VEXBAZA-836792 format. One record per residue (C-alpha): residue in three letters; chain; x, y, z. Coordinates in steps of 0.25 Angstrom, whole numbers, plus 5000, padded with zeros to 4 digits. Last residue first. Example, Ala and Ser with C-alpha at 12.3 -4.5 7.8 and 13.67 -1.06 7.14 Angstrom:
# residues 2
PT;rest;kette;x;y;z
PT;Ser;A;5055;4996;5029
PT;Ala;A;5049;4982;5031
//
This chain:
# residues 430
PT;rest;kette;x;y;z
PT;Ile;A;4931;5148;4970
PT;Met;A;4932;5134;4977
PT;Tyr;A;4928;5126;4965
PT;Gln;A;4938;5134;4957
PT;Thr;A;4948;5129;4969
PT;Ile;A;4943;5115;4967
PT;Ala;A;4946;5116;4952
PT;Gln;A;4959;5121;4955
PT;Leu;A;4962;5112;4964
PT;Ala;A;4959;5098;4955
PT;Tyr;A;4966;5105;4942
PT;Leu;A;4979;5109;4950
PT;Leu;A;4978;5095;4959
PT;Glu;A;4979;5087;4945
PT;Ala;A;4989;5094;4940
PT;Gln;A;4998;5093;4952
PT;Met;A;4997;5079;4952
PT;Arg;A;5001;5077;4938
PT;Ala;A;5014;5086;4941
PT;Glu;A;5017;5077;4952
PT;Leu;A;5017;5064;4946
PT;Ile;A;5022;5068;4935
PT;Leu;A;5034;5074;4941
PT;Leu;A;5036;5063;4950
PT;Asn;A;5035;5055;4937
PT;Val;A;5046;5062;4931
PT;His;A;5054;5061;4944
PT;Val;A;5052;5046;4944
PT;Lys;A;5059;5044;4930
PT;Glu;A;5070;5054;4935
PT;Ser;A;5073;5045;4947
PT;His;A;5074;5034;4937
PT;Lys;A;5083;5040;4928
PT;Phe;A;5079;5044;4916
PT;Gln;A;5085;5043;4902
PT;Lys;A;5078;5029;4898
PT;Trp;A;5065;5035;4903
PT;Phe;A;5060;5037;4889
PT;Arg;A;5056;5025;4882
PT;Asp;A;5057;5015;4892
PT;Phe;A;5047;5023;4902
PT;Met;A;5035;5025;4891
PT;Glu;A;5036;5010;4887
PT;Ser;A;5035;5006;4901
PT;Asn;A;5020;5010;4902
PT;Thr;A;5012;5021;4908
PT;Lys;A;4999;5021;4902
PT;Glu;A;4993;5020;4917
PT;Pro;A;5000;5034;4919
PT;Tyr;A;4988;5042;4911
PT;Cys;A;4991;5057;4911
PT;Thr;A;5004;5059;4919
PT;Val;A;5011;5046;4916
PT;Thr;A;5007;5046;4901
PT;Lys;A;5011;5060;4899
PT;Ile;A;5023;5060;4906
PT;Tyr;A;5028;5047;4898
PT;Val;A;5024;5053;4887
PT;Lys;A;5031;5066;4889
PT;Leu;A;5042;5058;4891
PT;Met;A;5042;5052;4878
PT;Arg;A;5041;5064;4871
PT;Glu;A;5054;5070;4878
PT;Leu;A;5052;5082;4888
PT;Leu;A;5058;5095;4889
PT;Gln;A;5058;5100;4876
PT;Asn;A;5044;5095;4873
PT;Val;A;5039;5101;4887
PT;Glu;A;5048;5114;4885
PT;Ala;A;5037;5118;4874
PT;Tyr;A;5028;5120;4887
PT;Asp;A;5034;5133;4890
PT;Tyr;A;5030;5136;4905
PT;Asp;A;5025;5150;4910
PT;Asp;A;5011;5147;4908
PT;Tyr;A;5010;5134;4915
PT;Arg;A;4999;5124;4910
PT;Ile;A;4992;5113;4916
PT;Gly;A;4982;5106;4906
PT;Phe;A;4985;5093;4911
PT;Met;A;4995;5087;4901
PT;Cys;A;5002;5100;4904
PT;His;A;5004;5099;4918
PT;Ile;A;5012;5085;4914
PT;Tyr;A;5020;5094;4904
PT;Asn;A;5022;5105;4917
PT;Trp;A;5028;5096;4925
PT;Ile;A;5036;5088;4914
PT;Gly;A;5042;5103;4911
PT;Arg;A;5044;5108;4924
PT;Lys;A;5052;5094;4928
PT;Phe;A;5063;5098;4915
PT;Val;A;5063;5112;4917
PT;Ser;A;5066;5109;4932
PT;Pro;A;5077;5100;4930
PT;Glu;A;5083;5109;4920
PT;Cys;A;5084;5106;4904
PT;Gly;A;5091;5097;4895
PT;Gln;A;5083;5086;4896
PT;Arg;A;5093;5077;4900
PT;Lys;A;5096;5085;4910
PT;Ala;A;5082;5086;4915
PT;Met;A;5081;5072;4920
PT;Ala;A;5096;5073;4926
PT;Ser;A;5091;5087;4934
PT;Ser;A;5079;5080;4939
PT;Gln;A;5077;5085;4953
PT;Leu;A;5065;5085;4960
PT;Gly;A;5060;5099;4965
PT;Asp;A;5048;5098;4957
PT;Val;A;5043;5085;4963
PT;Met;A;5046;5091;4976
PT;Arg;A;5038;5103;4973
PT;Phe;A;5027;5096;4969
PT;Lys;A;5027;5087;4981
PT;Glu;A;5029;5098;4990
PT;Asp;A;5017;5105;4985
PT;Leu;A;5008;5092;4986
PT;Leu;A;5013;5090;5000
PT;His;A;5010;5106;5004
PT;Gly;A;4996;5105;4998
PT;Ile;A;4993;5092;5005
PT;Asp;A;4995;5101;5019
PT;Ser;A;4979;5102;5021
PT;Tyr;A;4970;5098;5011
PT;Leu;A;4960;5109;5008
PT;Arg;A;4970;5120;5011
PT;Asn;A;4983;5113;5005
PT;Val;A;4975;5110;4993
PT;Leu;A;4970;5125;4990
PT;Ser;A;4984;5130;4993
PT;Phe;A;4992;5121;4984
PT;Gly;A;4983;5123;4971
PT;His;A;4984;5137;4971
PT;Asp;A;4996;5144;4970
PT;Glu;A;5006;5133;4970
PT;Trp;A;4998;5122;4963
PT;Ser;A;4994;5131;4952
PT;Tyr;A;4981;5138;4947
PT;Asp;A;4981;5150;4938
PT;Gln;A;4995;5150;4933
PT;Val;A;4994;5135;4932
PT;Arg;A;4987;5137;4918
PT;Phe;A;4976;5125;4918
PT;Val;A;4974;5124;4902
PT;Gln;A;4959;5125;4898
PT;Thr;A;4949;5114;4904
PT;Gln;A;4940;5109;4893
PT;Asp;A;4933;5116;4882
PT;Glu;A;4941;5115;4872
PT;Asp;A;4942;5100;4873
PT;Arg;A;4955;5093;4878
PT;Arg;A;4967;5090;4870
PT;Ala;A;4977;5098;4877
PT;Phe;A;4973;5091;4890
PT;Asp;A;4976;5078;4885
PT;Gln;A;4965;5068;4889
PT;Tyr;A;4969;5060;4901
PT;Gly;A;4959;5049;4905
PT;Phe;A;4945;5045;4906
PT;Asp;A;4942;5030;4902
PT;Pro;A;4942;5025;4917
PT;Asp;A;4928;5033;4919
PT;Gln;A;4926;5030;4934
PT;Met;A;4937;5025;4942
PT;Tyr;A;4941;5016;4954
PT;Cys;A;4934;5004;4949
PT;Ala;A;4943;5003;4936
PT;Leu;A;4955;5000;4946
PT;Asn;A;4950;4986;4945
PT;Thr;A;4955;4975;4955
PT;Ala;A;4957;4986;4965
PT;Gly;A;4969;4983;4975
PT;Thr;A;4975;4971;4983
PT;Val;A;4970;4960;4976
PT;Val;A;4980;4948;4982
PT;Gly;A;4988;4941;4970
PT;Asp;A;5000;4938;4980
PT;Thr;A;5009;4945;4970
PT;Asp;A;4998;4959;4973
PT;Ala;A;4985;4961;4965
PT;Leu;A;4979;4972;4959
PT;Pro;A;4968;4966;4950
PT;Ser;A;4969;4970;4936
PT;Leu;A;4962;4984;4931
PT;Gly;A;4971;4993;4925
PT;Thr;A;4985;4994;4920
PT;Ser;A;4987;4979;4914
PT;Pro;A;4975;4982;4906
PT;Asp;A;4984;4991;4897
PT;Ser;A;4974;5001;4890
PT;Cys;A;4976;5011;4898
PT;His;A;4974;5025;4892
PT;Glu;A;4958;5025;4891
PT;Thr;A;4957;5020;4905
PT;Gly;A;4955;5005;4910
PT;Gly;A;4942;4999;4916
PT;Gln;A;4935;5000;4901
PT;Val;A;4946;4990;4895
PT;Gly;A;4945;4979;4906
PT;Val;A;4929;4980;4905
PT;Glu;A;4930;4977;4890
PT;Ala;A;4937;4966;4892
PT;Gly;A;4928;4960;4900
PT;Gln;A;4916;4962;4890
PT;Gly;A;4924;4955;4881
PT;Glu;A;4926;4942;4890
PT;Gly;A;4911;4939;4892
PT;Glu;A;4902;4950;4896
PT;Glu;A;4891;4938;4903
PT;Arg;A;4902;4928;4908
PT;Asp;A;4909;4940;4913
PT;Gln;A;4896;4946;4919
PT;Gln;A;4894;4933;4927
PT;Leu;A;4908;4932;4932
PT;Leu;A;4907;4946;4937
PT;Arg;A;4893;4943;4945
PT;Met;A;4900;4931;4951
PT;Glu;A;4911;4938;4956
PT;Asp;A;4907;4951;4960
PT;Arg;A;4904;4948;4975
PT;Gly;A;4915;4939;4977
PT;Glu;A;4925;4947;4969
PT;Thr;A;4922;4959;4978
PT;Glu;A;4924;4951;4991
PT;Val;A;4937;4944;4984
PT;His;A;4944;4959;4983
PT;Ile;A;4939;4964;4996
PT;Arg;A;4945;4952;5004
PT;Gln;A;4958;4953;4995
PT;Met;A;4959;4969;4998
PT;Arg;A;4957;4965;5012
PT;Glu;A;4967;4953;5011
PT;Arg;A;4976;4965;5004
PT;Leu;A;4975;4974;5015
PT;Ser;A;4978;4964;5025
PT;Asp;A;4991;4962;5018
PT;Leu;A;4994;4974;5017
PT;Glu;A;4992;4978;5031
PT;Met;A;5002;4965;5035
PT;Cys;A;5012;4970;5025
PT;Ser;A;5014;4985;5031
PT;Asp;A;5027;4984;5038
PT;Leu;A;5032;4978;5025
PT;Ser;A;5027;4989;5018
PT;Arg;A;5032;4998;5028
PT;Lys;A;5046;4993;5027
PT;Arg;A;5044;4994;5011
PT;Asn;A;5043;5009;5012
PT;Ile;A;5053;5011;5023
PT;Arg;A;5064;5006;5013
PT;Leu;A;5057;5014;5003
PT;Leu;A;5059;5027;5010
PT;Glu;A;5075;5022;5014
PT;Gln;A;5076;5021;5000
PT;Ser;A;5072;5035;4997
PT;Tyr;A;5080;5041;5009
PT;Ser;A;5092;5034;5004
PT;Asn;A;5090;5039;4989
PT;Gly;A;5088;5053;4995
PT;Ala;A;5100;5053;5003
PT;Thr;A;5106;5047;4990
PT;Ala;A;5103;5060;4982
PT;Glu;A;5091;5057;4973
PT;Cys;A;5093;5071;4965
PT;Phe;A;5105;5065;4956
PT;Cys;A;5096;5056;4948
PT;Gln;A;5094;5041;4952
PT;Asn;A;5101;5029;4942
PT;Gly;A;5112;5027;4952
PT;Leu;A;5103;5024;4962
PT;Ser;A;5097;5012;4955
PT;Leu;A;5085;5011;4947
PT;Pro;A;5069;5010;4951
PT;Lys;A;5060;5004;4942
PT;Leu;A;5052;5011;4931
PT;Ser;A;5048;5001;4921
PT;Gly;A;5041;4993;4931
PT;Arg;A;5033;4986;4920
PT;Gly;A;5023;4980;4929
PT;Gly;A;5022;4964;4928
PT;Leu;A;5012;4963;4939
PT;Gly;A;5009;4977;4944
PT;Glu;A;5016;4986;4954
PT;Asp;A;5027;4989;4946
PT;Gln;A;5019;4993;4935
PT;Glu;A;5011;5005;4945
PT;Cys;A;5025;5009;4951
PT;Gly;A;5029;5012;4937
PT;Cys;A;5035;5025;4938
PT;Gly;A;5025;5032;4930
PT;Phe;A;5014;5022;4934
PT;Val;A;5016;5026;4949
PT;Phe;A;5019;5042;4946
PT;Ser;A;5005;5043;4938
PT;Ala;A;4998;5035;4947
PT;Leu;A;5003;5047;4957
PT;Ala;A;4998;5057;4950
PT;His;A;4984;5051;4951
PT;Cys;A;4986;5048;4965
PT;His;A;4990;5062;4969
PT;Ala;A;4980;5069;4959
PT;Leu;A;4969;5060;4967
PT;Leu;A;4973;5063;4980
PT;Val;A;4974;5077;4979
PT;Val;A;4959;5077;4973
PT;Ala;A;4954;5068;4986
PT;His;A;4960;5079;4995
PT;Val;A;4956;5090;4988
PT;Leu;A;4942;5084;4988
PT;Glu;A;4943;5082;5004
PT;Ala;A;4946;5096;5006
PT;Leu;A;4934;5101;4999
PT;Ser;A;4924;5093;5004
PT;Trp;A;4919;5082;4995
PT;Arg;A;4905;5080;4993
PT;Trp;A;4897;5066;4993
PT;Glu;A;4885;5072;5002
PT;Ser;A;4880;5081;4992
PT;Ile;A;4890;5081;4980
PT;Lys;A;4897;5097;4981
PT;Leu;A;4911;5095;4982
PT;Leu;A;4914;5084;4973
PT;Lys;A;4906;5091;4963
PT;Glu;A;4911;5104;4965
PT;Ile;A;4925;5097;4962
PT;His;A;4921;5093;4949
PT;Glu;A;4914;5107;4947
PT;Lys;A;4928;5114;4949
PT;Thr;A;4933;5108;4936
PT;Ile;A;4941;5095;4934
PT;Leu;A;4944;5094;4919
PT;Trp;A;4959;5097;4919
PT;Pro;A;4963;5084;4928
PT;Arg;A;4960;5076;4915
PT;His;A;4964;5062;4920
PT;Ala;A;4968;5059;4933
PT;Leu;A;4960;5072;4939
PT;Ile;A;4948;5069;4930
PT;Lys;A;4946;5055;4936
PT;Asn;A;4948;5059;4949
PT;Ile;A;4939;5071;4948
PT;Glu;A;4928;5061;4942
PT;Asn;A;4931;5050;4954
PT;Leu;A;4929;5060;4965
PT;Asn;A;4913;5056;4966
PT;Arg;A;4916;5042;4970
PT;Leu;A;4923;5047;4983
PT;Lys;A;4910;5054;4987
PT;Pro;A;4902;5044;4981
PT;Pro;A;4908;5034;4990
PT;Ile;A;4915;5021;4984
PT;Phe;A;4910;5009;4979
PT;Glu;A;4907;5013;4966
PT;Leu;A;4921;5018;4963
PT;Gly;A;4927;5005;4964
PT;Arg;A;4927;4991;4973
PT;Leu;A;4939;4998;4982
PT;Trp;A;4928;5005;4988
PT;Gln;A;4922;4993;4994
PT;Pro;A;4936;4991;5003
PT;Asp;A;4930;5003;5011
PT;Gly;A;4943;5011;5016
PT;Gly;A;4951;5008;5028
PT;Ala;A;4963;5016;5025
PT;Arg;A;4970;5003;5023
PT;Leu;A;4959;4999;5012
PT;Phe;A;4962;5012;5004
PT;Gln;A;4978;5009;5007
PT;Leu;A;4975;4997;5000
PT;Val;A;4967;5001;4989
PT;His;A;4977;5014;4988
PT;Leu;A;4989;5006;4985
PT;Asn;A;4982;4998;4974
PT;Val;A;4976;5009;4968
PT;Leu;A;4991;5016;4967
PT;Tyr;A;4997;5004;4961
PT;Arg;A;4985;5002;4952
PT;Cys;A;4986;5014;4945
PT;Gln;A;4974;5013;4934
PT;His;A;4975;5029;4932
PT;Arg;A;4962;5032;4938
PT;Ala;A;4965;5021;4948
PT;Ala;A;4974;5030;4954
PT;Ala;A;4966;5041;4957
PT;Met;A;4953;5032;4963
PT;Ile;A;4962;5023;4971
PT;Ala;A;4968;5037;4976
PT;Ile;A;4954;5041;4980
PT;Tyr;A;4951;5027;4987
PT;His;A;4964;5031;4995
PT;Arg;A;4959;5044;5001
PT;Cys;A;4946;5039;5002
PT;Asp;A;4951;5027;5013
PT;Phe;A;4959;5039;5020
PT;Pro;A;4948;5048;5022
PT;Leu;A;4948;5062;5014
PT;Pro;A;4952;5076;5020
PT;Gly;A;4964;5074;5024
PT;Asp;A;4973;5067;5036
PT;Met;A;4985;5059;5032
PT;His;A;4986;5046;5025
PT;Met;A;4983;5047;5010
PT;Leu;A;4986;5062;5006
PT;Tyr;A;4996;5064;5016
PT;His;A;5004;5051;5012
PT;Gln;A;5005;5054;4998
PT;Thr;A;5010;5068;5002
PT;Lys;A;5020;5064;5012
PT;Leu;A;5024;5053;5000
PT;Phe;A;5026;5062;4990
PT;Ser;A;5034;5071;4998
PT;Asp;A;5043;5061;5003
PT;Leu;A;5043;5054;4989
PT;Tyr;A;5048;5069;4983
PT;Gln;A;5060;5068;4991
PT;Pro;A;5063;5055;4989
PT;His;A;5065;5055;4974
PT;Tyr;A;5068;5041;4969
PT;Gly;A;5059;5036;4980
PT;Met;A;5047;5041;4971
PT;Gln;A;5048;5028;4963
PT;Gln;A;5050;5020;4976
PT;Thr;A;5039;5028;4983
PT;Val;A;5029;5024;4971
PT;Ala;A;5033;5008;4971
PT;Glu;A;5031;5009;4987
PT;Leu;A;5017;5019;4987
PT;Arg;A;5012;5008;4998
PT;Gly;A;4999;5000;5001
//
């Protein structure tokens, strides 16, 4: 039930890892507007939009640990209407955040007995953005594939000699010590995890027992052809590989530890990313940071409605901006800050966010075509990430540099979603 594969990758940048873990812990386990079981269920809903079984499985276990109702794990039809009403902004933020409006916010805040409070909604929005962006990192660094049987595992930790200079000896020692502690904690919690797995197995068996005869009868009547059609409908328009989606989550002992069908956690599965540049004329105009920025607007709003989270998010944004990448930038013939800003602004551009003081011609000069393809895939539809994308352009990058690019993707994407959501909340409040 821990983010071990993620922390191993982020461990190449220990200062950032520390900031990330503080934010993750605060969102999920510290005092806040939302109940603990709801937090993990919202995380499940967010991760399911990208078919990220790694995160879904993690939060299914933590949901049960927090005392969540096992019936909720059967899908959205079995959860309270208040939580189910969050599905629309989950879908929009995950794929086309520029479509969110103050009307979406108003609907959630004014639905009779199922209405959300402003504080609850801000907590939920931060959770959704956090988990969407983390799903991009999970796929981008191969954590999802490493978890599954026969996963590609294209990004494996390399020797210390392959790290860039920014990871000093002290930092590596810190990172290795942190990983050692995490492994020990995992061993210490074996009994608890075994208990949770047994509980999940009972849930699975009970559900199967109730539905087995009905499903068998349905299969006989509809035939194999209909079964294949259901498999296609359960995915998304961006993912035709059945191995990424809806098979049971099982450990090496064959014990079910997560949902058997990720599609049960989302509605409208065919809704996906659409190029902002190709939007209809009547859709949302370009989002200009000069009019609404994280520093001048988003930070104060989120910090006021969900105490201290603004400081943690701001620290994380600053931490990724401060990571060194001189070797990576040198190969592109530019300063580190120029290279990082090119990646950040390219990601924001894909979501319709523009900086008036930036020359976007620099993006094509700084970023090779295959690097841009990779960044766009991991950002917009991470479930499509495959080993070929790594092989075609990763060769000149050190492992820590690959992780650095994925950290920029994570934070730029999260900030983009937050900007749109917080702007909509601001407009509602005004």
